[in-house]
C-alpha positions in Angstrom: -0.1 0.0 -0.1 1.5 3.4 -1.2 0.3 5.2 2.0 2.3 2.9 4.2 5.4 3.4 2.1 8.8 4.8 3.2 9.7 7.5 1.0 13.5 7.8 0.4 15.5 10.7 -1.6 17.3 8.9 -4.5 18.1 11.9 -6.9 17.8 15.4 -7.7 15.3 15.9 -10.5 17.9 17.9 -12.4 20.3 15.1 -12.4 18.1 12.7 -14.8 16.9 14.2 -18.1 14.0 12.9 -19.9 14.6 9.6 -21.8 17.2 8.7 -19.0 17.7 6.1 -16.3 19.9 5.6 -13.1 20.6 3.1 -10.5 19.8 3.8 -6.9 20.2 1.6 -3.7 17.6 2.3 -1.1 16.5 0.1 2.0 18.9 -2.6 0.8 17.2 -3.0 -2.7 18.8 -2.2 -6.1 16.4 0.2 -7.8 16.1 1.3 -11.5 14.5 4.9 -11.7 13.4 6.0 -15.2 12.4 9.5 -16.4 10.6 8.9 -19.6 10.0 11.2 -22.4 6.4 11.9 -21.4 7.7 13.4 -18.4 6.6 10.4 -16.1 8.9 8.8 -13.6 8.9 5.0 -12.7 11.0 2.7 -10.6 11.4 -1.0 -10.8 13.7 -3.6 -9.1 17.0 -3.0 -11.1 18.0 -6.7 -11.2 17.0 -8.9 -14.1 15.1 -12.0 -13.0 16.5 -14.3 -15.8 20.4 -13.8 -14.9 22.0 -11.3 -12.7 22.5 -8.1 -14.4 21.7 -4.5 -13.6 18.9 -3.3 -16.1 20.1 0.2 -15.8 23.5 -1.1 -17.6 21.1 -1.8 -20.4 19.2 0.1 -23.0 15.9 2.3 -22.4 13.6 2.5 -25.4 10.5 4.3 -24.8 8.9 2.6 -21.8 10.9 -0.5 -21.9 14.5 -1.5 -20.7 16.4 -4.2 -22.4 18.7 -6.3 -20.2 22.4 -6.1 -21.1 23.0 -9.9 -20.9 20.4 -11.6 -23.1 18.2 -9.2 -24.6 15.2 -9.6 -22.4 13.0 -6.5 -21.9 10.8 -5.3 -19.1 8.1 -2.5 -19.0 9.3 0.1 -16.6 5.9 1.4 -16.0 4.5 -2.1 -14.6 7.6 -4.4 -14.3 6.1 -6.9 -16.7 8.7 -9.2 -18.6 8.1 -8.6 -22.4 9.9 -11.3 -24.0 12.0 -14.4 -23.6 14.1 -15.2 -21.8 12.2 -13.4 -19.0 9.7 -15.7 -17.4 9.3 -13.5 -14.2 8.2 -9.8 -13.7 10.3 -7.4 -11.5 9.0 -5.4 -8.6 7.8 -1.9 -9.1 8.1 1.2 -6.6 5.9 4.3 -6.7 8.0 7.5 -7.4 7.1 11.0 -6.5 8.7 14.4 -7.0 9.0 16.8 -4.2 10.5 20.2 -5.2 13.8 19.2 -6.8 13.9 15.7 -5.3 13.1 12.3 -6.7 11.8 10.0 -4.0 10.8 6.2 -4.3 8.4 4.5 -1.8 9.7 1.4 -0.2 7.5 -1.1 1.4 6.8 0.1 5.2 
């Protein structure tokens, strides 16, 4: 439940342009944060569910990120795996902007 989330600052808004992504760590979790061209912000677990790789080391194309190891892709809006070899989705986290800060909501 989002209301029970613990909000953690992960970056300044100005550090991340539209169409860009970055890796963050918060609450012991590796998180990929994405600022899409439509100015929306999204966060997902940053570790591929197929084989250990940081998704932010891959390629962002629209609203999907491609894993750098085996070309599996995830929808950064929903965490859904989009193609083989992905057979498990990644967790998502809420994102909000407060002033000049990017915050990610972690389970409380």
